C-alpha positions in Angstrom: -0.2 0.0 -0.2 1.6 3.4 -1.2 1.3 6.3 1.6 -1.0 8.4 0.2 -3.5 5.0 -0.1 -3.0 4.7 3.3 -3.7 8.4 4.6 -6.7 8.3 2.5 -8.2 4.7 3.8 -7.3 6.3 7.6 -9.2 9.5 6.6 -12.2 7.3 5.0 -12.2 5.8 8.4 -11.7 7.7 10.7 -11.9 11.5 10.0 -15.3 11.9 11.4 -14.4 10.4 15.1 -11.0 12.4 14.1 -12.7 15.8 14.2 -15.1 14.9 17.1 -11.9 14.1 19.0 -9.6 17.0 17.9 -6.0 17.3 17.5 -4.6 17.5 21.1 -6.7 14.4 22.0 -5.7 12.7 18.8 -1.5 13.2 19.7 -2.3 12.2 23.2 -3.7 8.8 21.8 -0.6 9.1 19.7 1.7 9.2 22.8 -0.1 6.1 24.2 0.4 4.3 21.2 4.3 5.0 21.5 4.3 3.8 25.1 2.6 0.8 24.4 5.3 0.2 21.5 7.9 0.9 23.8 6.3 -1.5 26.3 6.4 -4.1 23.4 10.1 -3.6 22.6 11.0 -4.1 26.2 9.5 -7.2 26.1 10.7 -8.3 22.9 7.4 -9.5 21.6 7.8 -9.2 18.0 3.8 -9.4 17.1 3.6 -6.8 19.7 6.1 -4.3 17.9 4.6 -4.6 14.8 0.9 -3.8 16.0 2.2 -1.1 17.7 3.9 0.1 14.8 0.9 -0.1 13.1 -0.7 2.0 15.5 1.7 4.8 15.8 1.5 4.9 12.1 -2.2 5.2 12.0 -2.7 8.0 15.0 0.4 9.7 13.2 -1.4 9.8 10.0 -5.0 10.7 11.7 -3.1 13.8 13.1 -2.0 14.7 9.9 -5.5 14.6 8.0 -6.5 16.4 11.0 -3.7 19.1 10.2 -4.0 19.3 6.6 -0.8 17.4 5.9 0.0 15.1 2.9 2.0 12.6 4.5 3.7 11.3 1.5 4.4 14.8 0.4 5.8 15.5 3.9 8.1 12.4 3.4 9.6 13.4 0.4 10.2 17.1 1.5 12.4 15.7 4.4 13.7 12.3 3.0 14.5 13.3 -0.5 16.5 10.4 -0.9 19.7 11.1 0.1 21.2 12.7 3.5 19.7 15.9 3.5 23.2 17.2 5.0 26.0 15.3 3.2 23.9 14.6 0.3 25.3 11.3 0.6 23.9 7.5 -0.1 24.3 6.1 2.7 24.7 9.2 5.1 28.3 9.3 5.7 28.2 12.7 8.0 27.6 12.8 11.9 24.1 14.3 12.2 
């Protein structure tokens, strides 16, 4: 699945609930999911890690929808296929 497809899916499934919840509460849910990812990591539970990674990405996407951010475009800008600092692939700088 492409990033834009996933963002569209999350929008179709959850935008109504996300609007009612609002940006602040959505970010709180995201932080909770990051905490659950940390817990799964600590327990070395691969299945749990996989599930929590999916949840974190979904909540980030919900927030992006509320904020009017195109996730795929934001990723392209931030990660243009080379290191943003040293322009190398792979990165050779200290950042």
